[in-house]
N, C-alpha and C positions, 0 to 999 in steps of 0.2 A: 394564557389563552390568546388566540389570534385576535388582532384588532380588526375592525370592520373593513379597512382597505385591503389588508392581506387576505382576509376570507373572501371578499368580493372578487379579487383578482384570480384566486385559485379556482373558485367555483365557476366563474364566467368562462374560463378556458374549457370547461366541460359542459357548457350550455346548461348550467344549474343556477337558478335564482334562489333567493332565500328571504325569509322574514326574520327579524330579531324582535322577540317579544319580551317586554318587561313583565315578569310574573306578578309583581306587586301592584303596578299601576295599570297593567294590561295595555300599555301603549305599544303600538306596532310600528316598526320602521322597515320600509322595503329597501332591498338592495337596488343599486342602480340598474342592474341587469333586469330585475323583475319589473321595475318601473318602466324600463325601455320596452320590455316585451308587451306590456299592455297599453303602450302608447303615451306614456308620461302624462297621465290624467291629473286632475285636481280632485283628490278624494275628500277634501275637507278634513274635519277633525277626527272622524270615525272611519278609519281605513278598513276595518273589518266589515262594517255594514256596506260600505261602497263595494268592497270585493264581492260580498255575497250577492249584492243586488245587480252589479254591472259586469263583473268579470267571470264569476263562477257560473257554470251551467245550472239551470234551475233544478235539474234532477238530483244534484249533489248537495244542495244548500242545507237541508236538514241534517244529513249525516256529518257534513263538515263542521257545522256549529257544535254538534254533540262531541265530536273528536276534539275540537278546540277547547271546549269546556273541560274535558277530561285531562287535557295536557296542562292547562293553566291552573285549574283548581286541584287536581288530584295527581298531577305529575305522571300521568299515564302515557305510554308511547303513542305516537300519532303515525298511523300508516293508512294511506288511502290512495286510490287512483281517481283522478278528477279530470274534468274538461274545462279549460280556461279559454275565454275569448281574447285573442291577441289584437295587436294594433290593426291588422288587416281585416278584422271583423270575423275571422274564421276561428273555430274551436280547435284546440289541439290537446292531446293527452299529456298529462303530467302525473308523475308519482310524487305524492306529498308525504314526507316523513320528517320527524324531528331528529336533529343532530345531537347525539348523546355526548355530554361533557365528561371527559376523563378526570377532571380536577374535582376533588371532593370539596364540598361546602359551597359550591357555586350553584345555588338554586334560585337566584333572583332573575335569571334570564333563560330564555329558550330560543333555539334557532330552528326554524321550520324550512326545510329544503323543498324546492320544486324542481324535479328532475324531468327533463323532456324525454318522454317515452313514446312519442307519437308514431315514429317509424316502426318501432318494435310492435306497437299495438296494431298498426295497419297490417303488418306482416302476419300477426297472429290472427286477425280477422280474415285476412285473405286465405290463410291456411284452413281456418275453421269453415269459411264459406265454401272453399273448394271441396273440403272433405264433406260438407253437408250436401253439396250438389252431386258429388260422387256417390255418396250413400243413397240419396234419394233416387238418382238415376239408376243405380244398381238395383234398388228395390223395385222401381217401376218397370224396368225392362227385364227383371229376373236374371241379372248378369252378375256372376260371382267370380272372384279372382282365386288363383291357385299358384303354387310354386313347387317345383320338384328339384331337390338337391341331387344332382346326378352322381355325386361322390358317395353319398350315404343312402340314396333312394328315399330319403325322408320327404313326405309330402305335407305341404301347408295349405290350409283352406281358410278363406275369410268366412264371415258369418252368413253371407248370402249363398255361398257355395254349399255350406252345411244345410241351409234351409232348402235349397234346390234338391239336395240328396236326402231330405227328410231326416237329417241327423241333428241331435241336440247340440247346443252351442258349445258344450264342453267336450264334444267328441273329437278325438284325435285319430286320424287315419293311420293304420298300421302299414308300414312299408312292404310287409310280406303279402298283404292281400289287397294291394291297390287296384288290381284288375277286377276285383269282385264287383265294383260299381259300374262295370261295362257289360252289356249284354253278351252272352257267350259267342254269338256269331260276329261280334265286333272286336273281340280281344286280339286276334292276330293282326287286324288292321291297326289297332291302337299301338301294339308293340312295335310295328314297323314305323309308325309315325314318330314315336318317342325315340326310337333308335336313330332314325335319320336326323332328327333334330339335335340329339345329344352328341352324336358322333360327327356329323357333317354340317351342323348348323342350319339345316333346312327347316324353315318355319312351316306351320300348317294351319289351315282353316277349313274344317270339315264339319259335316253333320253326322252325329253319332247317336246310336241308341244306347242308353245307359240304364242302370238299375239303381233304384233308391235303396236305402238301408233295409227297407221292408219288401224288397224284390219287385217294386212297381216299375214297369218299363216306361220310358219316356224318351223323347228326342231332345238333344241339345246341339247348339252350334259351338264347337270347341276351337279355340285359337291358341296356338303355342308359339313362342319365340325363344331363341337361345339367349342365355345371359353369360357374358364374358367377364373374366377378371382382367387385371392390368397386363398380364402376359398373353392376353387374347386366347385364353383357354376357356372352353365351355364348362361352366361350373353349375349351371342350372337351366331350367326351362320355366318361363313365366307365361301365364296365359289366363284365359277367362272361359267360363261356361255360360252360355245363355240358353235358358229354357225356351225351346221353340216347339214344345210338344203339341200345343193347340193348333198352331198354324201348320205344322208338319202333318198332323193328322188330317186337318182339313185339306191340305194339298194332296195327300195320298188318296183321300176319299174322292176329291175332285177328279184326280187322274184316273181313278178306278171307274168313276161315273163316265168320264169321257171315253175310256176304253170300251166300256159296256155299250155306250151309245154308238160308237164307231162300229163295234162288232154287230150290233143290232141293225144299224143302217146297211152294213155290208150284206147281212143275211136277207134283209128286206129287199134290197136291190136285186140280189141273186134270186130270191123267190119270185119277185115280180117278173124278172127276165124269164124264169122257167115257165111261169104261168102263161106269159105272153107267147113264148115259143111253142109250148105244148098245145095250147088251145088254138093258136093260129095254124099249126100244122094239121090238126084234125079238122078245123073249119075249112081249110084249103082243100083237103081231101074230099069233104062233103060237097063243097062247091063244084069241084071237078066232076064228081060222080053225077051231080045234078045236071051239069052241062052235057055230060055224055049221054045221060038218059034222054034228054031232049033231042039229042042228035041220033040216038039209036033207031034203027029201022026195023030190026027183026025182034020178035018176042024173046028169042034166045039171048040176044045181046042185053036186052033190058033185064032179064032174069039174073044174068051173071053180075050185072052192075048192082042190082038190088042185094045180092048176097054180099057184095063188097061193102054196102052200107052197113050191114050187120056187123062185119068185122071192125069197121071204123067206129061204130057206136060202142062196141065192147072196149076198144082201145081208149076211147074218150072217157068212158066210165071208169076204167082202171086208173087213168091219169088223174082224174078228179078225186078218186078215192085216195090215191097216194098223197096228193096235195092236201086233202082234208086231214089225213093222218099227221102230216107235218104240223098243221095248225093246231091240232089236238095236243100234240106233244109240247108245243110252245105254251099252251094254256095251262099245262100241268105245273108250270113255274109258280103258280099261285100257291102250290102246296108248300108247307114249311119243311125246311131241312130237318133231318134227324140223324142220329148215329146209326149208320147202316153197316152191318157185318158183311165183309167181303165173302166169307164162306157161305153165309145164308143166301146172299144174292147169287152166287155161283150155283148153289144147290137148286135154286128156282130155275135157272137157265138150263142146267143139265137135265132136270126133270122135263122141261118143255121140249127139248130136242133129243130125248133119249133114243127115239127110233133112228134118227139121223146118225147119232154116235154109234149105235149098234150096227147099222147098215154099213158104215164106212170103217168099222173096227177102230175108231179113233180113241186115243188115250189123252186124258186131260190131267195134267200134274199142276197142283196149286201149292204155293208157299205164301202164307199170310202171317207168319210168326213175327216179322219185323213191323208189320202194320196190319192190324186185324179189323179195323173199322174206320169209317170216314163220315164226317158230317155232310150228308148229301141227300138228294131225293132218291128214294129207293128205286122208283120206276126208271129213272135215268140210268142208274148204275146197272140195273138188270138189262136195260136196252143196249147199253154200251158193250157189256160182256157178251150179250146174245149176238150182236152184229159182228164183233171181232172173232168170236169162236166159230160161228157158222161160216164166215168167210174163209177161215183157216181150214175148215173141213171141206168146203166146196172146192177150194183151189189147192187140193192136195197134189203132190207129185205122183204121177202114175207109177204103180208098182212099189210105192213106199207107204208104210203105215203112218197115217197122220198123227203127229204128237203135238199137243198144244201145251205150252208152259205158261202158267199165269202166276205172277208174283207181285207183291207190294213192298214198298220200303219208303224210308224218309232219307232226304239228303239236303244238307244246308237249311234245315227247317221246313222244307217243302215235302209234300206227299206225292208218291208216284205209283202208277199201275202199269205193268208191262205185260203184253200178250204176245208170245213168240210162237212161231210154227216152223215146221220143216217142209213147207209146201213148195209150190211152183216159183214163188218169188215174183217180184215186179221190177221191170226195167225203169228205174227212177230217172235216168237220163232222158228217157223218151216220154215217160208219163208222170214224172214227179209233180209238175205244176198243175196237173189235172186230177191229182190223186183223190181229192175230196169233193170233186164236182158232181152235180146231180146227173144221173143217167150216163156216167162215165164208166166204161168197162174196159178191162185190160187183157181179158182172156176170152176165148170162144167157148164159154160155158153156157149150157142151155138155160140155167136158172139165173144167170147174171142179169141184174136189172139196173145196177149202178145207183142204188138209192141208199144202201146201208151205211157206207162210209160218209156220205153227205149228212145223213141224219146224226151219226155219231159225232162228227165234228161240230155240228150245230149244238148238240146237247152239251158237249164238253165246254165249248166257248160260252154258252149261255150261263153256265155255272161258274164262269170266271177262270177256267183252266185253258190248257192248250194240248194239242195232240201232234205228235211227229212220228215219222216212219223211217226205218232203215230196212233195206231189202237187197238180196242178191238172187239173181235168176237161178232157178233150179236148186237153190240152197234153203231159202226160207225168208220170212218176214217178221219184223218186230215192230209193234205199235207201242209207243210210250206216251202215257197220259200224265200230265202234271196237273194236279187238282188245285 
């Protein structure tokens, strides 16, 4: 067996100190290195008690004493991690274990090693601490990690990603249906992002609409970056998903509210301008007539001017009536939306203008097979169809039978209504910016008042939609409404 000097020299090279314990007398001798580590103290006759009281951290005293008794009295192995106060007063981590003798019959002594593991322990704590903060941060911010192997198309998710997608912890994504977790209208975009990243190494950071395992739609912020091997070949894409559904929904709602407010402000400004213009026009005419009456000398002149007052009064009454109708239509917004059939709405309109249709020999063709109903206010839909169809009949091309084609459809998740005719058409280069203004007319038609398209645009925008027009003079016009 090695003598004390040889053992001490070998172990000191590895920063290992030791105790030599006489199992019969329980006498303990410290190695020089151990004695030096703790500052060369004067422990007195009982080194064990001094060690427990002054060197060993108090949290480990009970367990150490138990292990020591098991080693000395029962020859059980001693293995523990403890903290010792060194010469500088700081605690350091040591692994404490007994040195097993390979020589039989030597049971009168035991060697207890103290191996410095402080750096390894610190590294372990750092890793655990970093992992703790990563896990807590990921949980608090709903941010999950993922990895795509571009060679095999195998996808790996961490637990937070599985939680975001409402998947159980043991769920493993199938490479064949990895696109199933993206909303249908996002899949082409996702394919392009992954293709550019895997082929050209272009990273991405986008907001995407995804589907959970149970088909719940929600928004995420997705980040992806290429992963290279030693040959600088792209072997994968690593990224994160962050659930931003609540803030994205709030953002969209806020934007929608701002759009509605802006639209309402625009309509209010337009309405105020119209009211001011119309009433001022009529009041100016009345003021002029009143002045002329005072200056008129003959009864005949006065009688003619009085007749003009009647015409002005009728015009003023008609203007007020139209403005009142506009206000009434705006108040109808208080009604709740409901599923409205396009066919039923069109039947109501056709019944109300049957005499006009007959008189002009108009033909109305309708196709609602691609979209047969819409969640809307029925009075609005009927009013929109009424204005567009009556306009199409009024402004027919002379000598040509008026044909109005009405169709509905969906495109990229949006619903549309189109009303097309073969009438006179409109010169959009000249009148395009005035198309939906109040009292704007583009043809010398006796029944043209310039109010229908203004009302239609206001109704469509009030419901959150938009209206556009394409037209060719002498060929026809198409109005397209996006709901």
